[in-house]
DOBATI-835382 format. One line per 2 residues: number of its first residue (from 1); their letters; for each residue x, y, z of C-alpha. Coordinates in nm, 3 decimals. Layout:
N
NUM> a> X:Y:Z ~ ...
//
This chain:
475
1> xx> 9.043:1.639:1.902 ~ 9.005:1.994:1.767
3> xx> 8.993:2.059:1.393 ~ 8.918:2.326:1.135
5> xx> 8.931:2.380:0.759 ~ 9.055:2.727:0.668
7> xx> 9.231:2.859:0.360 ~ 9.205:2.515:0.195
9> xx> 9.400:2.371:0.488 ~ 9.285:2.097:0.726
11> xx> 9.432:2.165:1.070 ~ 9.387:1.938:1.372
13> xx> 9.532:1.897:1.719 ~ 9.457:1.741:2.056
15> xx> 9.496:2.089:2.204 ~ 9.318:2.403:2.091
17> xx> 9.608:2.621:2.206 ~ 9.833:2.442:1.955
19> xx> 9.583:2.451:1.670 ~ 9.532:2.827:1.681
21> xx> 9.908:2.884:1.635 ~ 9.887:2.752:1.278
23> xx> 9.932:3.041:1.030 ~ 9.623:2.937:0.832
25> xx> 9.394:2.954:1.135 ~ 9.207:3.273:1.218
27> xx> 9.001:3.289:1.537 ~ 8.709:3.483:1.675
29> xx> 8.504:3.401:1.984 ~ 8.173:3.232:1.898
31> xx> 7.880:3.409:2.067 ~ 7.665:3.097:2.049
33> xx> 7.936:2.901:2.232 ~ 7.952:3.170:2.501
35> xx> 7.576:3.138:2.546 ~ 7.604:2.760:2.578
37> xx> 7.893:2.806:2.820 ~ 7.670:3.007:3.054
39> xx> 7.382:2.763:3.000 ~ 7.578:2.445:3.075
41> xx> 7.902:2.557:3.241 ~ 8.104:2.410:2.955
43> xx> 8.104:2.415:2.575 ~ 7.956:2.094:2.434
45> xx> 8.100:1.921:2.130 ~ 8.107:1.960:1.836
47> xx> 8.135:2.332:1.915 ~ 8.432:2.517:2.059
49> xx> 8.488:2.865:2.199 ~ 8.596:2.977:1.851
51> xx> 8.389:3.015:1.537 ~ 8.473:2.755:1.269
53> xx> 8.677:2.535:1.505 ~ 8.514:2.209:1.610
55> xx> 8.563:1.924:1.857 ~ 8.518:1.564:1.749
57> xx> 8.243:1.414:1.971 ~ 8.302:1.091:2.161
59> xx> 8.219:0.773:1.972 ~ 8.290:0.934:1.634
61> xx> 8.570:0.906:1.381 ~ 8.679:1.154:1.118
63> xx> 8.814:1.100:0.769 ~ 8.959:1.385:0.567
65> xx> 9.034:1.317:0.202 ~ 9.356:1.479:0.082
67> xx> 9.242:1.418:-0.276 ~ 8.891:1.569:-0.263
69> xx> 8.931:1.787:0.049 ~ 8.607:1.639:0.182
71> xx> 8.546:1.584:0.551 ~ 8.341:1.286:0.670
73> xx> 8.239:1.223:1.032 ~ 8.076:0.895:1.137
75> xx> 7.942:0.766:1.468 ~ 8.092:0.424:1.546
77> xx> 7.951:0.371:1.899 ~ 7.700:0.522:2.140
79> xx> 7.573:0.448:2.487 ~ 7.216:0.311:2.462
81> xx> 6.998:0.192:2.749 ~ 6.847:-0.149:2.665
83> xx> 6.716:-0.295:2.994 ~ 6.700:-0.671:3.052
85> xx> 6.348:-0.803:2.994 ~ 6.399:-1.103:3.223
87> xx> 6.476:-1.018:3.585 ~ 6.644:-1.296:3.788
89> xx> 6.487:-1.415:4.116 ~ 6.771:-1.257:4.314
91> xx> 6.898:-0.965:4.100 ~ 7.099:-0.816:4.388
93> xx> 7.292:-1.143:4.424 ~ 7.319:-1.242:4.058
95> xx> 7.386:-0.897:3.914 ~ 7.595:-0.807:4.218
97> xx> 7.827:-1.101:4.161 ~ 7.863:-1.007:3.793
99> xx> 7.935:-0.644:3.880 ~ 8.208:-0.743:4.127
101> xx> 8.365:-0.969:3.866 ~ 8.354:-0.708:3.591
103> xx> 8.487:-0.433:3.819 ~ 8.773:-0.652:3.937
105> xx> 8.869:-0.732:3.577 ~ 8.836:-0.366:3.474
107> xx> 9.066:-0.255:3.754 ~ 9.319:-0.530:3.683
109> xx> 9.335:-0.433:3.313 ~ 9.407:-0.071:3.404
111> xx> 9.682:-0.166:3.646 ~ 9.899:-0.288:3.359
113> xx> 10.179:-0.031:3.358 ~ 10.556:-0.020:3.356
115> xx> 10.549:0.294:3.576 ~ 10.432:0.354:3.937
117> xx> 10.052:0.352:3.980 ~ 9.816:0.492:4.244
119> xx> 9.447:0.563:4.314 ~ 9.241:0.880:4.362
121> xx> 9.064:0.807:4.693 ~ 8.793:1.045:4.817
123> xx> 8.640:0.792:5.052 ~ 8.322:0.768:4.847
125> xx> 8.178:0.446:4.707 ~ 8.335:0.473:4.362
127> xx> 8.695:0.551:4.445 ~ 8.695:0.322:4.750
129> xx> 8.586:0.018:4.552 ~ 8.850:0.091:4.285
131> xx> 9.112:0.106:4.560 ~ 8.983:-0.213:4.721
133> xx> 8.999:-0.413:4.398 ~ 9.341:-0.268:4.312
135> xx> 9.476:-0.360:4.656 ~ 9.371:-0.720:4.601
137> xx> 9.632:-0.744:4.324 ~ 9.918:-0.598:4.530
139> xx> 10.111:-0.672:4.847 ~ 9.942:-0.537:5.166
141> xx> 10.017:-0.168:5.218 ~ 10.191:-0.130:4.881
143> xx> 9.911:0.061:4.707 ~ 9.941:0.442:4.715
145> xx> 9.621:0.647:4.744 ~ 9.565:1.024:4.726
147> xx> 9.301:1.271:4.842 ~ 9.228:1.642:4.892
149> xx> 9.090:1.804:5.209 ~ 8.943:2.144:5.302
151> xx> 8.922:2.358:5.614 ~ 8.549:2.405:5.546
153> xx> 8.389:2.099:5.706 ~ 8.089:2.072:5.472
155> xx> 8.330:2.022:5.178 ~ 8.588:1.807:5.356
157> xx> 8.589:1.431:5.300 ~ 8.923:1.351:5.461
159> xx> 8.762:1.153:5.744 ~ 8.619:0.911:5.491
161> xx> 8.928:0.892:5.270 ~ 9.135:0.811:5.581
163> xx> 8.877:0.553:5.687 ~ 8.882:0.389:5.344
165> xx> 9.264:0.393:5.330 ~ 9.286:0.231:5.673
167> xx> 9.026:-0.034:5.583 ~ 9.194:-0.121:5.253
169> xx> 9.545:-0.080:5.402 ~ 9.695:0.168:5.157
171> xx> 9.985:0.411:5.173 ~ 9.772:0.725:5.186
173> xx> 9.861:1.088:5.103 ~ 9.638:1.388:5.166
175> xx> 9.684:1.754:5.071 ~ 9.474:2.046:5.191
177> xx> 9.335:2.298:4.944 ~ 9.308:2.643:5.103
179> xx> 9.213:2.979:4.954 ~ 9.579:3.082:4.971
181> xx> 9.687:2.775:4.776 ~ 9.408:2.833:4.524
183> xx> 9.540:3.182:4.458 ~ 9.877:3.040:4.362
185> xx> 9.732:2.762:4.145 ~ 9.455:2.933:3.950
187> xx> 9.668:3.155:3.719 ~ 9.858:2.846:3.600
189> xx> 9.542:2.640:3.555 ~ 9.347:2.903:3.362
191> xx> 9.643:2.991:3.139 ~ 9.669:2.627:3.031
193> xx> 9.299:2.574:2.955 ~ 9.227:2.531:2.585
195> xx> 8.884:2.685:2.631 ~ 8.691:2.800:2.938
197> xx> 8.512:2.537:3.146 ~ 8.324:2.644:3.455
199> xx> 8.341:2.326:3.664 ~ 8.506:2.460:3.981
201> xx> 8.616:2.108:4.080 ~ 8.886:2.154:3.814
203> xx> 9.085:2.327:4.088 ~ 9.094:2.041:4.344
205> xx> 9.137:1.792:4.059 ~ 9.447:1.983:3.949
207> xx> 9.594:1.980:4.301 ~ 9.504:1.613:4.343
209> xx> 9.679:1.534:4.013 ~ 9.987:1.735:4.110
211> xx> 10.013:1.564:4.448 ~ 9.962:1.223:4.288
213> xx> 10.222:1.289:4.017 ~ 10.483:1.354:4.286
215> xx> 10.463:0.983:4.368 ~ 10.325:0.792:4.066
217> xx> 10.280:0.831:3.690 ~ 9.941:0.661:3.641
219> xx> 9.629:0.693:3.857 ~ 9.294:0.517:3.861
221> xx> 8.979:0.717:3.938 ~ 8.612:0.651:4.003
223> xx> 8.468:0.863:3.720 ~ 8.165:0.722:3.541
225> xx> 7.993:0.546:3.832 ~ 7.758:0.833:3.920
227> xx> 7.649:0.862:3.557 ~ 7.605:0.488:3.498
229> xx> 7.433:0.405:3.828 ~ 7.221:0.718:3.894
231> xx> 7.441:0.858:4.169 ~ 7.362:1.230:4.156
233> xx> 7.118:1.421:4.379 ~ 6.886:1.525:4.090
235> xx> 6.777:1.158:4.063 ~ 6.620:1.200:4.407
237> xx> 6.422:1.501:4.286 ~ 6.269:1.352:3.971
239> xx> 5.948:1.199:4.109 ~ 5.875:1.498:4.332
241> xx> 5.948:1.725:4.037 ~ 5.702:1.529:3.823
243> xx> 5.435:1.553:4.093 ~ 5.501:1.925:4.145
245> xx> 5.472:1.997:3.772 ~ 5.147:1.803:3.754
247> xx> 4.978:1.957:4.058 ~ 5.110:2.315:4.070
249> xx> 4.988:2.544:3.790 ~ 5.269:2.720:3.605
251> xx> 5.154:3.075:3.701 ~ 5.199:2.987:4.072
253> xx> 5.562:2.877:4.024 ~ 5.699:3.230:4.048
255> xx> 5.520:3.291:4.376 ~ 5.662:2.973:4.529
257> xx> 6.009:3.061:4.399 ~ 5.981:3.403:4.561
259> xx> 5.891:3.248:4.898 ~ 6.177:2.996:4.881
261> xx> 6.403:3.278:4.765 ~ 6.359:3.438:5.109
263> xx> 6.554:3.155:5.273 ~ 6.892:3.281:5.401
265> xx> 7.183:3.214:5.166 ~ 7.426:2.949:5.285
267> xx> 7.760:2.878:5.117 ~ 7.785:2.533:5.272
269> xx> 7.820:2.235:5.040 ~ 7.479:2.126:4.905
271> xx> 7.289:2.332:5.165 ~ 6.909:2.306:5.189
273> xx> 6.846:2.652:5.045 ~ 7.078:2.576:4.751
275> xx> 6.896:2.249:4.670 ~ 6.546:2.401:4.697
277> xx> 6.624:2.710:4.492 ~ 6.803:2.508:4.222
279> xx> 6.522:2.253:4.201 ~ 6.246:2.513:4.171
281> xx> 6.445:2.704:3.909 ~ 6.425:2.408:3.673
283> xx> 6.059:2.324:3.736 ~ 5.934:2.631:3.551
285> xx> 6.040:2.454:3.231 ~ 5.953:2.123:3.057
287> xx> 6.112:1.802:3.197 ~ 6.359:1.780:2.906
289> xx> 6.523:2.098:3.041 ~ 6.526:2.013:3.412
291> xx> 6.875:1.863:3.420 ~ 7.068:2.130:3.226
293> xx> 6.890:2.411:3.413 ~ 6.950:2.244:3.751
295> xx> 7.320:2.209:3.672 ~ 7.382:2.522:3.465
297> xx> 7.516:2.858:3.585 ~ 7.213:3.053:3.459
299> xx> 6.846:2.992:3.376 ~ 6.701:3.092:3.037
301> xx> 6.549:3.406:3.193 ~ 6.887:3.508:3.334
303> xx> 7.059:3.429:3.004 ~ 6.817:3.660:2.827
305> xx> 6.915:3.938:3.072 ~ 7.287:3.867:3.043
307> xx> 7.291:3.879:2.663 ~ 7.022:4.148:2.627
309> xx> 6.840:3.952:2.360 ~ 6.575:3.680:2.319
311> xx> 6.701:3.327:2.377 ~ 6.599:3.039:2.150
313> xx> 6.565:2.770:2.418 ~ 6.545:2.480:2.173
315> xx> 6.865:2.590:2.004 ~ 7.045:2.675:2.328
317> xx> 6.972:2.337:2.488 ~ 6.964:2.138:2.164
319> xx> 7.213:1.874:2.288 ~ 7.017:1.800:2.607
321> xx> 6.682:1.794:2.424 ~ 6.814:1.557:2.157
323> xx> 6.936:1.308:2.418 ~ 6.610:1.330:2.613
325> xx> 6.407:1.258:2.300 ~ 6.642:0.976:2.193
327> xx> 6.586:0.768:2.508 ~ 6.396:0.456:2.401
329> xx> 6.251:0.362:2.741 ~ 6.085:0.698:2.801
331> xx> 6.106:0.703:3.181 ~ 6.249:0.992:3.381
333> xx> 6.538:0.800:3.538 ~ 6.661:0.665:3.204
335> xx> 6.623:1.001:3.031 ~ 6.830:1.160:3.307
337> xx> 7.087:0.878:3.287 ~ 7.126:0.951:2.915
339> xx> 7.186:1.319:2.985 ~ 7.455:1.248:3.244
341> xx> 7.626:0.961:3.061 ~ 7.626:1.081:2.704
343> xx> 7.657:1.453:2.765 ~ 7.773:1.569:3.111
345> xx> 8.028:1.288:3.150 ~ 8.175:1.340:2.803
347> xx> 8.190:1.719:2.781 ~ 8.248:1.812:3.145
349> xx> 8.374:1.539:3.380 ~ 8.619:1.360:3.152
351> xx> 8.747:1.683:2.997 ~ 8.806:1.829:3.343
353> xx> 9.002:1.525:3.462 ~ 9.199:1.500:3.138
355> xx> 9.298:1.868:3.146 ~ 9.390:1.869:3.517
357> xx> 9.589:1.545:3.491 ~ 9.770:1.626:3.166
359> xx> 9.880:1.964:3.306 ~ 10.073:1.755:3.558
361> xx> 10.188:1.481:3.314 ~ 9.967:1.230:3.493
363> xx> 9.768:0.963:3.312 ~ 9.428:0.892:3.469
365> xx> 9.234:0.576:3.384 ~ 8.864:0.511:3.454
367> xx> 8.778:0.145:3.529 ~ 8.404:0.221:3.543
369> xx> 8.420:0.307:3.173 ~ 8.550:-0.038:3.082
371> xx> 8.349:-0.139:2.775 ~ 8.246:-0.481:2.914
373> xx> 8.129:-0.325:3.239 ~ 7.940:-0.045:3.060
375> xx> 7.775:-0.296:2.828 ~ 7.642:-0.487:3.129
377> xx> 7.536:-0.183:3.332 ~ 7.340:-0.029:3.045
379> xx> 7.114:-0.337:3.052 ~ 7.032:-0.315:3.423
381> xx> 6.682:-0.160:3.458 ~ 6.671:0.185:3.614
383> xx> 6.465:0.070:3.914 ~ 6.777:-0.117:4.032
385> xx> 6.996:0.191:3.992 ~ 6.773:0.433:4.179
387> xx> 6.549:0.244:4.420 ~ 6.333:0.368:4.710
389> xx> 6.534:0.686:4.744 ~ 6.870:0.505:4.726
391> xx> 7.112:0.618:4.456 ~ 7.345:0.358:4.299
393> xx> 7.137:0.087:4.465 ~ 7.263:-0.217:4.275
395> xx> 7.627:-0.103:4.290 ~ 7.611:-0.054:4.667
397> xx> 7.445:-0.394:4.716 ~ 7.714:-0.553:4.500
399> xx> 7.989:-0.392:4.707 ~ 7.859:-0.490:5.051
401> xx> 8.110:-0.780:5.067 ~ 8.387:-0.538:4.963
403> xx> 8.343:-0.215:5.164 ~ 8.210:-0.117:5.510
405> xx> 7.856:0.025:5.529 ~ 7.993:0.351:5.676
407> xx> 8.141:0.417:5.331 ~ 7.874:0.255:5.116
409> xx> 7.578:0.437:5.268 ~ 7.722:0.772:5.373
411> xx> 7.588:1.100:5.235 ~ 7.734:1.210:4.903
413> xx> 7.933:1.534:4.906 ~ 8.068:1.566:4.554
415> xx> 8.410:1.707:4.468 ~ 8.325:2.074:4.516
417> xx> 8.507:2.371:4.664 ~ 8.375:2.658:4.883
419> xx> 8.361:2.884:4.580 ~ 8.062:3.085:4.706
421> xx> 8.262:3.198:5.008 ~ 8.591:3.238:4.821
423> xx> 8.441:3.462:4.552 ~ 8.395:3.732:4.814
425> xx> 8.772:3.767:4.843 ~ 8.957:4.048:4.660
427> xx> 9.161:3.794:4.458 ~ 8.858:3.726:4.240
429> xx> 8.829:4.042:4.033 ~ 8.471:4.045:3.905
431> xx> 8.489:4.380:3.727 ~ 8.416:4.375:3.355
433> xx> 8.713:4.265:3.148 ~ 8.793:4.145:2.797
435> xx> 8.456:3.987:2.718 ~ 8.210:3.995:2.429
437> xx> 8.035:4.333:2.408 ~ 7.703:4.150:2.407
439> xx> 7.717:4.090:2.785 ~ 7.496:4.322:2.990
441> xx> 7.713:4.511:3.245 ~ 7.408:4.587:3.465
443> xx> 7.336:4.215:3.500 ~ 7.698:4.149:3.596
445> xx> 7.700:4.426:3.857 ~ 7.369:4.316:4.006
447> xx> 7.471:3.949:4.025 ~ 7.797:4.043:4.195
449> xx> 7.637:4.281:4.447 ~ 7.360:4.036:4.541
451> xx> 7.617:3.764:4.601 ~ 7.842:3.986:4.811
453> xx> 7.543:4.098:5.019 ~ 7.422:3.737:5.065
455> xx> 7.092:3.819:4.897 ~ 7.142:3.556:4.625
457> xx> 7.374:3.261:4.578 ~ 7.533:3.340:4.242
459> xx> 7.841:3.125:4.290 ~ 7.794:2.921:3.972
461> xx> 7.750:3.220:3.742 ~ 8.021:3.433:3.905
463> xx> 8.274:3.151:3.895 ~ 8.200:3.088:3.526
465> xx> 8.215:3.461:3.456 ~ 8.545:3.507:3.644
467> xx> 8.700:3.209:3.466 ~ 8.590:3.328:3.120
469> xx> 8.718:3.678:3.194 ~ 9.052:3.550:3.320
471> xx> 9.084:3.305:3.030 ~ 9.008:3.574:2.772
473> xx> 9.278:3.802:2.915 ~ 9.533:3.523:2.858
475> x> 9.443:3.479:2.492
//
């Protein structure tokens, strides 16, 4: 929900593009929001791309008094980690049984519809278990599932989506996303974005939603599981990062980064050089900043160069720092879970899926965000979410009676696209466009040249830059 008070008028809308058409609303791009956009890859609530226009954060309600013209915002719910103090003798069995029951109920609730329904099926743990539970409530072979594939093998998951569809016995549809198809889709996608968001998986999510909408009206997805159960790669890096920060003096960090920086650039999905360079980039900063810097398009040093001015790190990353400090348990896994669940999930993942689906008139439901399931999962101690190097440990153990081990314990790919390779194509015009004058053109030119020459992997920044530039030319 977007809202603003201008000229004694309270204006609100579920879409920013509608709100700014109101005659009382005047807009100007907010420089602070642009900085946060390049820090995170999206603009966190309550801010928006425009000055004086806000987003209502999740778990909050808003009351505007027509009599007094006063605005009141209150938090009515928040995700809080409160681990069980008593651990059962067989937590994998006891908690696993409860998780299967809660997931089954969550899926069944979200299958209530008077229109055709299908499942997003990547072949990963999350979407596969949703499909498996959904299939248990339907006739064999009646459930429709949908996936996206790529020519680039390191990004392609079609082997696993086909495997899952065959195991569950679904009516499966797959569509390939090529560079040529991307060229035809991107102008439509960017023109319909309320504000820029730099998550490149918006593109395959859009195509997946369009393909799905050709057959059904409602889809179930696996969003939320990675955030709730510690499913992302950074969870694997936390203990090593802690040890590195403790043993390696800060002045030596730059030297190590320079050595690792000599590794050849690879545009493969989650390549070794990408992981090492990203990890080391964050370790030059305090632990509270590791996650946003690991995920973000630019580091604070690069942001300073881009904007040609000093960066107030505490202000720039205020949302991430606040969540880190608010974690009651104080351990690294839980603090990272809070970042992903209360921040990244809300302001990136769910926004991306909502935008991509609604552009295609598709409703997407997320069983993993069922309130009863979330309330149980938030009480499971973190050592049963990430355990001995295994992400989503308790979820995978719970699903062993449901899915084959080839799906449960395969390597995670993520829903990415070969954007590093694609950005080298002429379609992506990276010349300076209609952007704030505060951006440093020398930084832009250098980042672009280094990427084209395979000296640096600047895919995240260049994608965010291209999207902001293209978005700004449409508004």
